[in-house]
C-alpha positions as CSV (number, residue, x, y, z in Angstrom):
1,X,-22.2,24.4,4.6
2,X,-18.3,24.3,5.2
3,X,-18.6,21.2,7.2
4,X,-20.3,19.2,3.7
5,X,-17.6,20.7,1.8
6,X,-15.0,19.5,4.1
7,X,-16.5,16.2,4.0
8,X,-16.8,16.0,0.4
9,X,-13.1,17.2,0.1
10,X,-11.9,14.3,2.2
11,X,-14.2,11.5,1.1
12,X,-15.3,12.2,-2.4
13,X,-13.4,8.8,-3.6
14,X,-15.4,6.6,-1.0
15,X,-18.6,8.3,-2.1
16,X,-18.3,8.0,-5.8
17,X,-17.0,4.3,-5.4
18,X,-20.0,3.6,-3.5
19,X,-22.0,5.5,-6.0
20,X,-20.4,3.2,-8.6
21,X,-21.1,-0.2,-6.5
22,X,-24.7,0.9,-6.0
23,X,-25.3,1.5,-9.8
24,X,-23.5,-1.9,-10.6
25,X,-25.9,-3.7,-8.3
26,X,-28.7,-2.3,-9.7
27,X,-27.4,-2.8,-13.3
28,X,-26.8,-6.3,-12.3
29,X,-30.3,-7.3,-10.8
30,X,-32.1,-5.6,-13.6
31,X,-30.7,-8.3,-15.8
32,X,-27.7,-6.2,-17.1
33,X,-25.0,-8.6,-15.9
34,X,-22.0,-7.7,-18.1
35,X,-22.9,-4.1,-17.7
36,X,-23.1,-4.5,-14.1
37,X,-19.6,-6.2,-14.1
38,X,-18.2,-3.3,-16.0
39,X,-19.2,-0.6,-13.7
40,X,-18.4,-2.8,-10.8
41,X,-14.5,-2.5,-11.9
42,X,-14.9,1.2,-11.5
43,X,-15.0,1.1,-7.8
44,X,-11.4,-0.2,-7.2
45,X,-10.2,2.1,-10.3
46,X,-11.5,5.1,-8.3
47,X,-10.1,4.1,-5.4
48,X,-6.7,3.7,-6.9
49,X,-6.8,6.9,-8.9
50,X,-7.4,8.5,-5.5
51,X,-4.5,7.1,-4.1
52,X,-2.4,7.9,-6.7
53,X,-3.3,11.4,-6.7
54,X,-3.4,11.8,-2.9
55,X,0.3,10.2,-3.1
56,X,1.5,13.0,-5.9
57,X,0.0,15.5,-3.7
58,X,1.8,14.7,-0.3
59,X,5.1,14.1,-2.5
60,X,4.6,17.8,-3.8
61,X,4.3,19.5,-0.4
62,X,6.9,17.4,1.2
63,X,9.2,18.5,-1.5
64,X,8.2,22.2,-1.0
65,X,9.0,21.8,2.7
66,X,12.1,19.9,2.0
67,X,13.1,23.0,-0.3
68,X,11.9,25.6,2.0
69,X,14.1,24.1,4.8
70,X,17.2,23.8,2.8
71,X,16.7,27.5,1.8
72,X,16.3,28.5,5.3
73,X,19.2,26.5,6.1
74,X,21.7,28.2,3.4
75,X,20.4,31.7,4.5
76,X,21.2,30.7,8.1
77,X,24.8,29.3,7.0
78,X,25.6,32.3,5.0
79,X,25.1,34.9,8.1
């Protein structure tokens, strides 16, 4: 169960994009071409949003790490 949860947390954008792609193709071949195109646009949007979220998360953790190192440096400097 932990393995599945780990896979979901890492690959959720790819899974959601693939499901969106499958839904888009099914709409297209069932005669709903415009709806299929609209849903097909979701694929790059989902991936772009995931990239933005991960970049912001990485920036946040980097700033926390840098702040921690700066505080350690200040404490060592005062001693």
